[in-house]
N, C-alpha and C positions, 0 to 999 in steps of 0.2 A: 402368497395371498395378495390379491390386488389391493392397491392403495385406494382408500375412499376419498371422495370429494371433500368430506368433513375433515379428515386428517390432513389433507393437502392445504385446505383453507387455514387450518390451525398452524401449519408450518409458515404460511405466508404471513399470518398475523404475528407470529413470534419474530420473524424477520423484520417486519415493519416496526415493532416495538424496539428491537435492538438498534435499528437505524436511527431512531430518535435519540438514543443515548450515546452516540458515537463522539460528538464533540468536534473539535477542530480537526480538519483533514489536510494532509499534505502529501502529494505524490512524490516519488523519487527514490533515489539511492544515495545513501550517506557514505562517503569514502574518507579515508585518512590519506593525507598527502604529506610528503617529506620533501624539503627543498635543499639545494646547495646554492649558497650565495656567491657573490663575486669578490668577496674580501680575501685578499691574499693572506695565507697563514691561518685561516679560520679553521676551527675544529671540524668543519664539514668537509675539509679537504685532506684531512689526516688519513693515515693508513692504519687501521680501518677507519672510514669516515664516520662521523657522528653528525648526521644530517639534522637540520632545523625542523622542528615539528613535534608532534603531529598538528597539522592544520586540517580542518574538517570542511568537506565540500559536499554540498547537496546538488544533485543533477536530476533534471526531469524534462519530460517533453509533454506538451499540452497544445492541442489544436495545431499540430505540425511545427511547433516552435520549440526548440531545445533551450533550456535555461540552466545556468549554473550559479549558485550562490555559496559564499564562504559562511560557515556557521561558527560562532564563537563558542568556546568551551562552556560557558555558563548556560548557553541556549541548547545544548546537546540533548539534555533529558526531555525538554518539551518538544523538540523537533523529532526525536525518536518516537515519542508517544504519538505525534501527529501522523507520522509514516505508518506506525502500526495501526492506527484508526483507519487510515486510508486502505491499507491491505485488508482489513476486516470488512470495510465497505464493499470491496471487490468481491470478497467471498460470499457476503450476504446477497449481493445482487445476483451472483451465480445461483445461489440457492433458491432465490425468488423465481428466477427464469425457469429453472428445472422444475419446480413445483407447478408453475403456471403452465408449462408445456404438457405436463402430465394431466392437468385439469382439462386443458383444450382436447387432449387425445381421448380422455374418458367421455367428455360431452360429445365429441364427434362420434365415437363408437355407439353411445346411447341413442343418438339421433338416427344413426343407420339401422339400429335394431328395431326401431318403431315400425 
């Protein structure tokens, strides 16, 4: 069954409403890092080693520039939430584009049928 213009417009309006509720956005990938220090006899050099960490690192690229920031443990929950909001933004934009392309195709077909 073909999708109607009204249904597609409703999808776009839903996407727009969700976009307004996203909150703070942060692109990137959060990773755990473990380090070995230079102190002789440290536990990180034992067998098996017990490395220092975890330390959390956020990496992203924007406008052709790569950036990395360390994230402190108390900030993790907020940063994860911001990353999730950014991923949701990407999904919503894709949904909007898909619906918009369908609308354009329906209108194009209707203008040809006249």
